[in-house]
N, C-alpha and C positions, 0 to 999 in steps of 0.2 A: 826314632827308628829310621834307618836309611835303607833304601833298596839298592842292591848291587847287581849289576849285570856284567857277566864276563863274556869275552869273545876271544877268538884267535887260536883256539885249539885245532888239532888236526892230526893227520897221519903223516909222519916224516921218517926219513932214514937216519940211522946213526950218523952223527957228525953234522947234521943239519941244524938250523936255527928256527925258532918260533918266537913271536912276541905276543904275550897275552895282555889283554886290556880289561880293566874293571872300571866301569863308570858308576858313580854314586848319584843317587837322587838328591843328595844334599847340595845346597848352593856352594858350600865350601868344605873342603876336607883338610884345610890347613892345620887344624888342631886335632885331627883324627890320627890315631894309630891305624895304619893299614898293613895288611899282611897277606901272604899267599901260603896256603897249606895244600897238601895233596893226599890223596888216598888211593892206594893200589888195591886191586881185588884181594880180599882176604886179609888185608892189613888195616891197622889203625890209621887214623888221620895223622899226618905228621907235618911239622913246621917246615917251611921252605925258606921264606924271607920276610923281613919286616922293615917298615919305615915307621919308626915310633912317633914321629911328628914331622911336619914339613921343616926341612933344614936340620933335622936331628939325625942321630946315628942310624945306620942300617945294619941289619943282622942277617946272617945266612946260616943254614945248616951246613955242616962240613962238606957233605957230598956234592954241594952245588957251588961252593966258593970258587971264584975264578971263572965260572961258566955262566952263572945267572946274575942278573942285575935288576934290582927293583928301583923304580923311579916314579915320580908323580908329576902330573900337570894340574896344579891347583885351579887354574882358570877353567879347565875342562872337567874338574872333579873326577879325574881319572888317574888310576895307578896302573903301572905297567910291570910286566915281568919279562925281561929279555932273556931268552934261554938259548945259549950257544953250545955247540959241541954236544948235542943231545945224545944220551945213551939209552939203551933199552930199559935200564932200571929206572929211568925217569918216567916211564909209562904210568899214568895215573889220571884220575880226575883231579883237576886243579880248582881250588876254591879261593875266592877272594873274601877277606874278612875285614871288618871295620869296628873300631871302638872310639867313641867320641871323647877321648882324652888320651893324653900321652901315657904310654906304658913304659915301665922301667924293667924290672926283673922278670915280669910275667909275659913278655912279648911272645914267647914261644909256646904258651899254653893256649890251646884252642878255646878253653873256657873263659879266657880273658876278653874275648871278642863277642860283642852283642849282636852283630849283624853279619849275615853271610849271603853270598851269591849262590846261584844254582849249580855252579860247577861247569867246567869245560874239559872235554876229554883230550888228553895228549897221548898219542901212541907212537912209540919209536921202534921201528923195525931194525933188526940187525943185518 
């Protein structure tokens, strides 16, 4: 099991940018599938972005393609979510998730991940 700590959330205006960070307690996340999910009030947790393994493919939900980018710094055991051109509909609690193996077709299922961070609030005002 790995502990995940997110940071970087906040209150911004539409069109602004934020970068979320998620640092893992594991020495290495090279072989981990890492992902970001979000949950808005009254809604189910939804997939945002995934890095299925270091150097592997990245995936995004359609609503964030071209605006968000997931990346990882394996030396720091940290994964990032760069969020540009934020919209009010991006408002949610953002969660980092980790699974100690590569994921293939299940990367967008929250049940595929065994470890979760506590979440960080992102609020985008119009």
